[in-house]
MARTI-402609 format. One record per residue: residue in three letters; x negated, y, z of N, C-alpha, C, CB in turn. Coordinates in steps of 0.05 Angstrom, whole numbers, plus 5000, padded with zeros to 4 digits. Glycine has a CB too. Example, Ala and Ser with C-alpha at 12.3 -4.5 7.8 and 13.67 -1.06 7.14 Angstrom:
! MARTI-402609
<ala, <4736, 4886, 5156>, <4754, 4910, 5156>, <4736, 4934, 5156>, <4774, 4911, 5181>>
<ser, <4743, 4955, 5142>, <4727, 4979, 5143>, <4742, 5001, 5157>, <4718, 4988, 5114>>
This chain:
! MARTI-402609
<met, <7769, 8656, 7268>, <7749, 8682, 7266>, <7753, 8700, 7286>, <7751, 8699, 7239>>
<ile, <7739, 8719, 7285>, <7730, 8738, 7311>, <7745, 8756, 7302>, <7699, 8749, 7317>>
<thr, <7770, 8758, 7324>, <7787, 8788, 7321>, <7779, 8819, 7340>, <7820, 8778, 7332>>
<asn, <7757, 8807, 7352>, <7760, 8823, 7383>, <7739, 8820, 7399>, <7783, 8814, 7401>>
<val, <7723, 8838, 7408>, <7699, 8825, 7432>, <7698, 8844, 7449>, <7665, 8817, 7422>>
<gln, <7701, 8844, 7476>, <7703, 8866, 7499>, <7675, 8853, 7508>, <7734, 8865, 7525>>
<phe, <7669, 8875, 7515>, <7628, 8877, 7541>, <7645, 8894, 7562>, <7583, 8907, 7524>>
<lys, <7638, 8875, 7596>, <7638, 8896, 7611>, <7610, 8896, 7623>, <7662, 8896, 7630>>
<asn, <7595, 8921, 7620>, <7571, 8911, 7639>, <7553, 8897, 7635>, <7577, 8900, 7657>>
<phe, <7553, 8904, 7596>, <7530, 8879, 7588>, <7507, 8900, 7574>, <7545, 8849, 7559>>
<lys, <7484, 8896, 7590>, <7466, 8911, 7572>, <7471, 8934, 7565>, <7461, 8901, 7552>>
<lys, <7473, 8942, 7548>, <7476, 8982, 7538>, <7509, 8977, 7544>, <7466, 8998, 7489>>
<his, <7521, 8966, 7544>, <7562, 8968, 7546>, <7571, 8971, 7570>, <7582, 8938, 7536>>
<glu, <7575, 8983, 7585>, <7591, 8984, 7602>, <7621, 8978, 7603>, <7588, 9002, 7608>>
<asp, <7634, 8988, 7581>, <7658, 8982, 7577>, <7669, 8998, 7548>, <7673, 8988, 7603>>
<ser, <7660, 8969, 7532>, <7667, 8971, 7506>, <7670, 8946, 7496>, <7651, 8987, 7492>>
<gln, <7700, 8953, 7473>, <7715, 8946, 7453>, <7703, 8946, 7429>, <7735, 8958, 7453>>
<phe, <7707, 8920, 7413>, <7707, 8926, 7386>, <7728, 8907, 7375>, <7678, 8922, 7373>>
<asp, <7740, 8919, 7345>, <7754, 8898, 7340>, <7745, 8902, 7311>, <7786, 8897, 7350>>
<phe, <7759, 8878, 7307>, <7744, 8869, 7276>, <7769, 8858, 7257>, <7715, 8839, 7279>>
<ser, <7776, 8867, 7238>, <7794, 8853, 7219>, <7787, 8832, 7195>, <7807, 8874, 7206>>
<gly, <7801, 8830, 7201>, <7796, 8802, 7162>, <7774, 8799, 7146>, <7816, 8810, 7132>>
<gly, <7761, 8791, 7130>, <7738, 8793, 7120>, <7725, 8806, 7123>, <7736, 8794, 7106>>
<leu, <7700, 8825, 7104>, <7671, 8827, 7120>, <7676, 8851, 7136>, <7641, 8831, 7101>>
<asn, <7661, 8854, 7161>, <7655, 8879, 7172>, <7629, 8887, 7180>, <7667, 8882, 7190>>
<ser, <7621, 8902, 7180>, <7596, 8924, 7180>, <7595, 8934, 7209>, <7601, 8952, 7157>>
<ile, <7570, 8932, 7217>, <7555, 8945, 7243>, <7544, 8961, 7244>, <7540, 8937, 7255>>
<ser, <7545, 8992, 7236>, <7527, 9011, 7228>, <7524, 9036, 7256>, <7541, 9023, 7197>>
<gly, <7502, 9055, 7262>, <7506, 9061, 7276>, <7485, 9070, 7275>, <7516, 9052, 7289>>
<ala, <7463, 9090, 7302>, <7443, 9106, 7301>, <7419, 9082, 7319>, <7453, 9139, 7316>>
<asn, <7406, 9087, 7315>, <7377, 9074, 7328>, <7378, 9071, 7358>, <7349, 9093, 7323>>
<ala, <7384, 9048, 7372>, <7386, 9038, 7412>, <7414, 9055, 7416>, <7352, 9056, 7441>>
<gln, <7438, 9041, 7396>, <7466, 9043, 7410>, <7477, 9022, 7414>, <7484, 9056, 7399>>
<gly, <7466, 9000, 7420>, <7470, 8969, 7421>, <7473, 8957, 7393>, <7496, 8961, 7440>>
<lys, <7485, 8955, 7373>, <7491, 8939, 7353>, <7480, 8921, 7350>, <7491, 8946, 7335>>
<thr, <7457, 8912, 7352>, <7439, 8886, 7365>, <7451, 8870, 7387>, <7411, 8895, 7378>>
<thr, <7461, 8884, 7409>, <7463, 8881, 7438>, <7503, 8864, 7427>, <7459, 8923, 7462>>
<leu, <7510, 8877, 7409>, <7541, 8865, 7400>, <7533, 8835, 7386>, <7561, 8887, 7372>>
<leu, <7505, 8833, 7380>, <7513, 8811, 7350>, <7498, 8782, 7382>, <7479, 8820, 7300>>
<lys, <7485, 8799, 7394>, <7466, 8780, 7422>, <7501, 8775, 7436>, <7434, 8809, 7454>>
<gly, <7513, 8795, 7439>, <7526, 8781, 7464>, <7552, 8763, 7446>, <7540, 8807, 7491>>
<val, <7549, 8765, 7417>, <7575, 8749, 7402>, <7566, 8718, 7407>, <7579, 8756, 7364>>
<leu, <7540, 8708, 7399>, <7519, 8698, 7391>, <7520, 8676, 7432>, <7490, 8727, 7378>>
<phe, <7518, 8691, 7448>, <7513, 8688, 7474>, <7542, 8670, 7479>, <7509, 8718, 7491>>
<ala, <7560, 8678, 7470>, <7595, 8676, 7481>, <7603, 8655, 7471>, <7617, 8700, 7471>>
<leu, <7589, 8649, 7444>, <7591, 8620, 7419>, <7577, 8595, 7429>, <7571, 8627, 7385>>
<leu, <7551, 8610, 7437>, <7523, 8585, 7424>, <7514, 8590, 7458>, <7490, 8598, 7389>>
<gly, <7517, 8609, 7474>, <7502, 8604, 7502>, <7464, 8616, 7504>, <7505, 8566, 7506>>
<ala, <7462, 8618, 7522>, <7441, 8626, 7522>, <7414, 8624, 7511>, <7442, 8625, 7537>>
<ser, <7415, 8597, 7501>, <7388, 8599, 7480>, <7397, 8601, 7459>, <7367, 8577, 7477>>
<ala, <7418, 8607, 7436>, <7419, 8618, 7421>, <7414, 8657, 7412>, <7436, 8606, 7420>>
<ala, <7412, 8668, 7441>, <7412, 8687, 7451>, <7390, 8708, 7456>, <7421, 8680, 7467>>
<gly, <7378, 8685, 7464>, <7342, 8686, 7470>, <7331, 8686, 7497>, <7328, 8714, 7459>>
<ser, <7314, 8699, 7500>, <7322, 8698, 7540>, <7329, 8703, 7549>, <7316, 8701, 7559>>
<lys, <7327, 8699, 7575>, <7343, 8707, 7589>, <7342, 8736, 7588>, <7340, 8695, 7611>>
<glu, <7327, 8763, 7590>, <7313, 8786, 7598>, <7342, 8794, 7574>, <7272, 8794, 7593>>
<his, <7342, 8783, 7542>, <7363, 8796, 7532>, <7395, 8801, 7542>, <7362, 8786, 7513>>
<ile, <7399, 8779, 7562>, <7436, 8779, 7567>, <7435, 8790, 7592>, <7456, 8747, 7568>>
<ala, <7412, 8812, 7607>, <7418, 8807, 7631>, <7440, 8835, 7624>, <7391, 8806, 7657>>
<thr, <7457, 8831, 7655>, <7472, 8855, 7646>, <7465, 8885, 7672>, <7510, 8843, 7644>>
<arg, <7492, 8906, 7655>, <7467, 8927, 7666>, <7472, 8936, 7703>, <7470, 8962, 7644>>
<gly, <7456, 8943, 7704>, <7447, 8946, 7730>, <7439, 8923, 7754>, <7467, 8962, 7739>>
<ser, <7438, 8898, 7734>, <7423, 8875, 7745>, <7392, 8886, 7745>, <7427, 8845, 7725>>
<ser, <7376, 8864, 7762>, <7348, 8875, 7765>, <7338, 8840, 7750>, <7336, 8886, 7806>>
<gly, <7350, 8829, 7735>, <7330, 8812, 7719>, <7327, 8787, 7724>, <7307, 8819, 7720>>
<asp, <7339, 8779, 7758>, <7321, 8752, 7758>, <7348, 8738, 7754>, <7299, 8743, 7787>>
């Protein structure tokens, strides 16, 4: 079970931490706040870049995308 996710300089998340409780958790927020990035980051950590999409989806903050 994933209980905590922390991002440093990952797309929209400069320094973000998310804590999850046991059971069902929901992720909500306004548009363009990083909800999908959170899910793609978890996929990337668990399954690698191919599961999270193309490399443009996993670029870090401030990177040129190369």
